[in-house]
Legacy VTK file of the C-alpha trace (Angstrom):
# vtk DataFile Version 3.0
C-alpha trace
ASCII
DATASET POLYDATA
POINTS 78 float
47.046 30.661 -183.632
47.819 31.123 -179.946
51.068 30.165 -178.296
50.616 27.347 -175.779
51.183 28.300 -172.164
54.373 26.845 -170.724
54.541 25.908 -167.063
56.874 28.422 -165.341
58.824 25.524 -163.860
59.523 24.084 -167.311
60.510 27.533 -168.581
62.847 27.968 -165.591
64.456 24.572 -166.181
65.026 25.435 -169.816
66.461 28.891 -169.142
68.561 27.963 -166.119
69.785 24.503 -167.072
69.169 23.432 -170.669
70.075 26.768 -172.238
73.488 26.587 -170.529
74.356 23.111 -171.837
76.739 22.513 -174.712
75.394 21.523 -178.120
76.335 17.881 -177.549
74.756 17.752 -174.102
71.549 19.329 -175.409
71.403 16.752 -178.178
71.962 13.902 -175.710
69.217 15.319 -173.471
66.821 15.521 -176.429
67.563 11.885 -177.314
66.940 10.800 -173.713
63.624 12.659 -173.607
62.446 11.369 -176.991
63.459 7.786 -176.200
61.653 7.973 -172.869
58.481 9.274 -174.510
58.446 6.586 -177.180
58.924 3.825 -174.611
55.999 4.993 -172.459
53.375 4.260 -175.131
51.753 7.617 -174.467
48.302 7.727 -176.072
48.912 11.173 -177.566
51.862 9.936 -179.602
50.772 8.791 -183.021
52.720 5.614 -183.809
53.195 6.807 -187.386
55.254 9.693 -185.979
57.708 7.540 -184.027
61.288 7.402 -185.208
62.646 4.262 -186.747
66.132 3.081 -185.916
67.227 4.383 -189.326
65.734 7.811 -188.541
67.756 7.892 -185.319
70.934 6.836 -187.125
70.365 9.506 -189.788
69.850 12.171 -187.118
72.951 11.098 -185.213
75.004 11.099 -188.408
73.785 14.537 -189.449
74.290 15.931 -185.945
77.843 14.623 -185.741
78.649 16.025 -189.194
77.179 19.385 -188.211
79.097 19.467 -184.917
82.298 18.489 -186.718
81.765 21.277 -189.233
81.155 23.799 -186.448
84.169 22.803 -184.399
86.583 22.192 -187.263
85.638 25.334 -189.202
84.737 23.274 -192.278
81.312 23.519 -193.848
81.429 20.816 -196.510
81.512 17.309 -195.059
81.285 15.366 -198.340
LINES 1 79
78 0 1 2 3 4 5 6 7 8 9 10 11 12 13 14 15 16 17 18 19 20 21 22 23 24 25 26 27 28 29 30 31 32 33 34 35 36 37 38 39 40 41 42 43 44 45 46 47 48 49 50 51 52 53 54 55 56 57 58 59 60 61 62 63 64 65 66 67 68 69 70 71 72 73 74 75 76 77
């Protein structure tokens, strides 16, 4: 399997901007991008792959627990 070619501009944006963002900012950026893509009704997006509101809530919950564990030094959040 070949690796898809990435536009140098996209690679530059990732390396120079996204890679320097904090974990929380990267997560917020990912949410913005994914929400934008799902609202555009892009033909290449299979509707069965879109995230439900519950999926988004589960991801946010997990992400917040993970960030809390990282920043508080605790690993078990139960």
